[in-house]
C-alpha positions as CSV (number, residue, x, y, z in Angstrom):
1,M,7.2,-42.0,-85.7
2,T,8.7,-45.4,-86.4
3,S,11.8,-45.6,-88.6
4,P,12.0,-47.8,-91.7
5,G,12.9,-51.4,-91.3
6,S,15.9,-53.2,-92.8
7,A,16.8,-52.4,-96.4
8,E,16.8,-56.2,-97.1
9,D,13.7,-57.3,-98.9
10,A,11.2,-59.0,-96.6
11,P,10.4,-62.6,-97.6
12,E,7.2,-63.3,-99.6
13,D,4.9,-66.1,-98.6
14,A,3.0,-68.6,-100.7
15,A,0.3,-66.0,-101.3
16,G,2.8,-64.1,-103.4
17,N,1.4,-60.6,-104.0
18,V,-1.7,-61.0,-101.8
19,L,-1.7,-58.8,-98.6
20,R,-3.8,-60.0,-95.6
21,V,-5.1,-57.0,-93.7
22,A,-7.1,-57.4,-90.5
23,T,-8.8,-55.0,-88.1
24,Y,-9.8,-55.7,-84.5
25,N,-11.1,-53.6,-81.6
26,V,-9.4,-55.3,-78.6
27,R,-11.3,-53.4,-75.8
28,G,-8.2,-52.3,-74.0
29,L,-6.9,-55.8,-73.4
30,K,-9.6,-56.1,-70.7
31,D,-10.8,-59.6,-71.7
32,D,-9.1,-63.0,-72.1
33,R,-5.7,-62.0,-73.5
34,R,-4.6,-65.6,-74.2
35,A,-7.7,-66.0,-76.3
36,L,-7.0,-62.7,-78.0
37,A,-3.5,-63.8,-79.0
38,R,-4.9,-67.1,-80.4
39,V,-7.5,-65.2,-82.5
40,I,-4.8,-62.8,-83.9
41,R,-2.6,-65.8,-84.8
42,A,-5.5,-67.4,-86.6
43,L,-6.1,-64.3,-88.6
44,R,-2.6,-64.7,-90.1
45,P,-2.3,-61.0,-90.9
46,D,0.4,-59.3,-92.8
47,V,-0.9,-56.1,-91.4
48,L,-3.2,-55.8,-88.3
49,C,-5.1,-52.6,-87.4
50,L,-6.0,-52.4,-83.8
51,Q,-8.4,-50.1,-81.9
52,E,-8.8,-49.5,-78.1
53,V,-5.2,-50.3,-77.5
54,P,-4.0,-49.3,-74.0
55,R,-1.2,-46.8,-74.0
56,L,0.2,-48.3,-70.8
57,P,0.4,-51.9,-69.5
58,V,-2.8,-53.4,-68.2
59,R,-3.4,-52.3,-64.6
60,R,-5.0,-54.2,-61.7
61,H,-5.9,-52.5,-58.5
62,G,-4.1,-49.4,-59.8
63,R,-0.8,-51.1,-60.4
64,P,0.7,-52.3,-63.7
65,V,0.4,-56.0,-64.4
66,F,3.5,-57.8,-65.6
67,S,3.4,-61.4,-66.9
68,R,5.5,-63.6,-69.1
69,A,2.6,-65.9,-69.8
70,V,-0.2,-63.4,-70.7
71,P,0.1,-60.3,-73.0
72,V,-0.4,-57.2,-70.8
73,S,0.8,-54.5,-73.2
74,L,0.6,-53.8,-77.0
75,T,4.3,-54.9,-77.4
76,A,3.6,-58.1,-75.5
77,L,0.5,-58.8,-77.5
78,A,2.4,-58.3,-80.8
79,R,5.2,-60.6,-79.6
80,A,2.7,-63.3,-78.6
81,A,1.1,-63.1,-82.1
82,G,4.4,-63.2,-84.0
83,L,4.0,-59.5,-85.0
84,S,5.8,-56.2,-84.3
85,V,4.5,-52.7,-83.7
86,A,4.7,-50.6,-86.8
87,A,2.7,-47.5,-85.8
88,G,0.7,-45.9,-83.1
89,G,0.1,-47.3,-79.6
90,R,0.8,-44.1,-77.8
91,L,-1.8,-41.8,-79.2
92,N,-5.3,-42.5,-78.1
93,G,-5.8,-46.1,-78.8
94,T,-5.0,-47.1,-82.4
95,A,-2.1,-49.1,-83.7
96,V,-0.8,-51.0,-86.7
97,L,1.1,-54.3,-86.3
98,I,3.0,-56.1,-89.0
99,S,4.3,-59.6,-89.7
100,P,7.8,-60.5,-91.0
101,A,6.3,-60.9,-94.4
102,V,6.2,-57.2,-95.0
103,R,8.8,-54.4,-94.8
104,L,8.0,-51.2,-92.9
105,L,8.8,-48.0,-94.8
106,R,7.2,-45.6,-92.3
107,G,4.9,-45.7,-89.3
108,E,3.3,-42.8,-87.4
109,G,0.4,-41.7,-85.2
110,R,-1.6,-38.6,-86.0
111,R,-4.0,-36.9,-83.6
112,L,-7.3,-35.8,-85.0
113,R,-9.3,-32.6,-84.3
114,W,-10.5,-32.6,-80.7
115,F,-14.2,-32.0,-80.0
116,T,-14.8,-30.5,-76.5
117,G,-16.3,-33.1,-74.2
118,L,-15.5,-36.0,-76.4
119,E,-12.8,-38.6,-76.3
120,R,-9.5,-37.6,-78.1
121,R,-9.0,-39.6,-81.3
122,A,-6.0,-40.4,-83.4
123,V,-5.0,-42.7,-86.3
124,A,-2.1,-44.9,-86.9
125,V,-0.6,-45.1,-90.4
126,A,2.0,-47.6,-91.6
127,V,3.4,-47.7,-95.1
128,V,4.6,-51.2,-95.9
129,E,6.0,-53.1,-98.8
130,K,5.3,-56.7,-99.8
131,G,7.1,-57.9,-102.8
132,R,7.0,-55.1,-105.3
133,D,3.8,-53.5,-103.9
134,R,3.4,-50.8,-101.4
135,Y,0.4,-50.1,-99.2
136,A,-0.4,-47.2,-96.8
137,V,-2.6,-48.8,-94.1
138,C,-4.5,-46.7,-91.6
139,S,-6.1,-47.8,-88.4
140,A,-9.0,-45.6,-87.2
141,H,-11.6,-45.6,-84.4
142,L,-14.4,-43.2,-84.9
143,D,-16.5,-41.5,-82.3
144,L,-19.9,-42.4,-81.0
145,L,-21.3,-38.9,-81.9
146,A,-22.3,-38.8,-85.6
147,G,-21.0,-35.3,-86.3
148,A,-17.6,-36.0,-84.9
149,R,-17.5,-39.4,-86.8
150,L,-18.1,-37.7,-90.1
151,S,-15.7,-34.8,-89.4
152,H,-12.9,-37.2,-88.4
153,A,-13.5,-39.5,-91.4
154,A,-13.1,-36.5,-93.7
155,E,-9.9,-35.6,-91.9
156,I,-8.5,-39.1,-92.1
157,V,-8.8,-39.3,-95.9
158,P,-6.1,-36.7,-96.8
159,I,-3.8,-38.1,-94.0
160,L,-4.0,-41.5,-95.6
161,E,-3.8,-40.4,-99.2
162,G,-0.9,-38.1,-98.4
163,A,1.1,-41.0,-97.0
164,A,0.1,-43.1,-100.0
165,R,1.2,-40.5,-102.5
166,E,4.5,-39.9,-100.8
167,F,5.5,-43.5,-101.1
168,G,3.7,-44.5,-104.3
169,A,1.5,-46.8,-102.2
170,A,-2.1,-47.9,-102.4
171,P,-4.4,-46.7,-99.6
172,V,-6.1,-49.1,-97.2
173,L,-8.3,-47.9,-94.3
174,A,-9.5,-50.2,-91.6
175,G,-11.2,-49.8,-88.2
176,D,-14.2,-49.4,-86.0
177,L,-16.6,-46.9,-87.6
178,N,-19.2,-47.0,-84.8
179,E,-22.0,-46.9,-87.4
180,P,-23.7,-49.4,-89.8
181,P,-23.4,-49.5,-93.6
182,G,-25.4,-46.9,-95.4
183,A,-24.7,-44.2,-92.7
184,P,-22.8,-41.0,-93.6
185,V,-19.3,-42.2,-92.9
186,W,-19.8,-45.3,-95.0
187,R,-21.1,-43.2,-97.9
188,L,-18.1,-40.8,-97.6
189,L,-15.6,-43.6,-97.7
190,G,-17.5,-45.7,-100.2
191,A,-17.3,-42.9,-102.7
192,R,-13.5,-43.2,-102.7
193,Y,-12.7,-46.8,-101.7
194,A,-14.1,-50.3,-102.0
195,D,-15.8,-51.8,-98.9
196,C,-14.0,-55.1,-98.9
197,F,-16.8,-57.2,-97.4
198,A,-19.3,-55.9,-99.9
199,A,-16.8,-56.5,-102.7
200,A,-15.9,-60.1,-101.8
201,P,-17.9,-61.4,-98.8
202,D,-16.7,-64.4,-96.9
203,A,-18.1,-64.7,-93.4
204,G,-15.5,-67.2,-92.3
205,G,-15.9,-69.6,-89.4
206,S,-16.7,-73.3,-89.4
207,R,-19.7,-74.7,-91.4
208,T,-22.0,-77.7,-91.1
209,A,-22.3,-80.2,-93.9
210,D,-25.2,-78.2,-95.4
211,G,-23.2,-75.0,-95.3
212,A,-24.8,-73.4,-92.3
213,A,-22.6,-71.5,-89.9
214,E,-21.6,-73.3,-86.8
215,G,-19.8,-70.4,-85.2
216,G,-16.7,-68.3,-85.5
217,G,-16.2,-65.7,-88.2
218,C,-18.6,-62.8,-88.6
219,G,-22.3,-62.8,-88.0
220,E,-25.0,-62.5,-90.6
221,G,-24.2,-59.9,-93.2
222,G,-20.7,-59.6,-91.9
223,S,-21.9,-58.3,-88.5
224,T,-19.0,-57.7,-86.0
225,F,-20.7,-56.4,-82.8
226,P,-21.3,-57.5,-80.1
227,A,-19.0,-60.5,-80.3
228,R,-21.3,-62.9,-78.4
229,D,-24.2,-62.3,-80.8
230,P,-23.1,-60.0,-83.7
231,R,-26.0,-58.0,-85.0
232,V,-24.4,-54.9,-86.6
233,R,-21.4,-54.4,-89.0
234,I,-19.4,-51.5,-87.6
235,D,-15.9,-52.8,-88.2
236,A,-14.6,-52.6,-91.8
237,I,-11.8,-52.6,-94.3
238,F,-11.7,-50.3,-97.3
239,A,-9.3,-50.8,-100.3
240,G,-8.2,-47.9,-102.5
241,P,-8.2,-47.6,-106.2
242,G,-6.0,-50.1,-108.1
243,L,-6.6,-52.8,-105.5
244,T,-8.5,-56.0,-106.0
245,V,-10.4,-57.5,-103.1
246,L,-10.1,-61.3,-103.1
247,S,-12.0,-62.1,-99.9
248,C,-13.2,-60.4,-96.7
249,G,-14.7,-61.9,-93.6
250,G,-14.0,-63.1,-90.1
251,A,-11.6,-65.3,-88.3
252,D,-11.9,-69.1,-88.6
253,V,-11.4,-69.8,-84.9
254,T,-13.5,-71.3,-82.2
255,P,-16.5,-69.2,-81.1
256,G,-15.4,-69.5,-77.5
257,D,-12.1,-67.6,-78.2
258,L,-14.0,-64.9,-80.2
259,T,-16.4,-64.2,-77.4
260,A,-13.7,-64.3,-74.7
261,A,-11.1,-62.1,-76.5
262,S,-13.1,-58.9,-77.0
263,D,-16.6,-57.4,-77.4
264,H,-15.9,-57.0,-81.2
265,R,-15.2,-59.7,-83.8
266,P,-12.3,-59.1,-86.2
267,V,-12.4,-58.7,-89.9
268,V,-9.7,-59.9,-92.3
269,A,-9.4,-59.1,-96.1
270,E,-7.1,-60.4,-98.8
271,I,-6.2,-57.8,-101.3
272,A,-3.9,-57.6,-104.3
273,S,-2.6,-54.9,-106.6
274,G,-4.7,-54.9,-109.8
275,R,-1.6,-55.1,-111.9
276,H,-0.9,-58.7,-110.7
277,M,-4.4,-60.2,-111.2
278,G,-3.8,-61.2,-114.8
279,R,-0.9,-63.4,-113.6
280,R,-2.8,-65.5,-111.1
């Protein structure tokens, strides 16, 4: 568990009460880590949910790799992106990073039920404060097996909502669901939360003069996998009751960095507490 940050209020940016939440499967930092850091910086997240985070520094030929120039661990990646580790990183591959724009109230990792023969899974949950608003943000990576995915999704909901209730925060769930929209996990989560991309789609990326996508961002329909030619949307952000989704899409970065950084594309959403929307 990570202890709360300084009692001093974190500075607010020009976006005021808007929180930028991103999710990214980083494939164990096995790809171009410089490109990965550039993509994360381009996302400009207040909160970043990561999946497939290595618990130990990257290894080469069985030995840990150390480099001042290239991020080779979660902590080094966070530092290279101007962020800090708020939760997770030591339990089965999920983590939450935060920017200086938010204040950490609590961060923790929670193991999920283990299914014999399958990979062990865990979630990372960080409760943060930006301005006068509080958010409980959960990073999750669900299994390839449908039954385990659905069971874990049902297990995650009370973990997230328990943290949200304890701190008077709004719940936000982000991660790699390993299944497309319309499948059982999406239906379970969609009954409680808003699918941010469906609520306010913005594919991101650069555009030609006639509005066609040149590259970067998400693929058609918000697709996130595989990064080189996205054909399926398996990475998502869900916003809880009381939150307004302003936009959701991909990173506005060069396609070369997106394909070099990981086998997934990231998703970033801008959300705000509903009580502030009348003041915008």
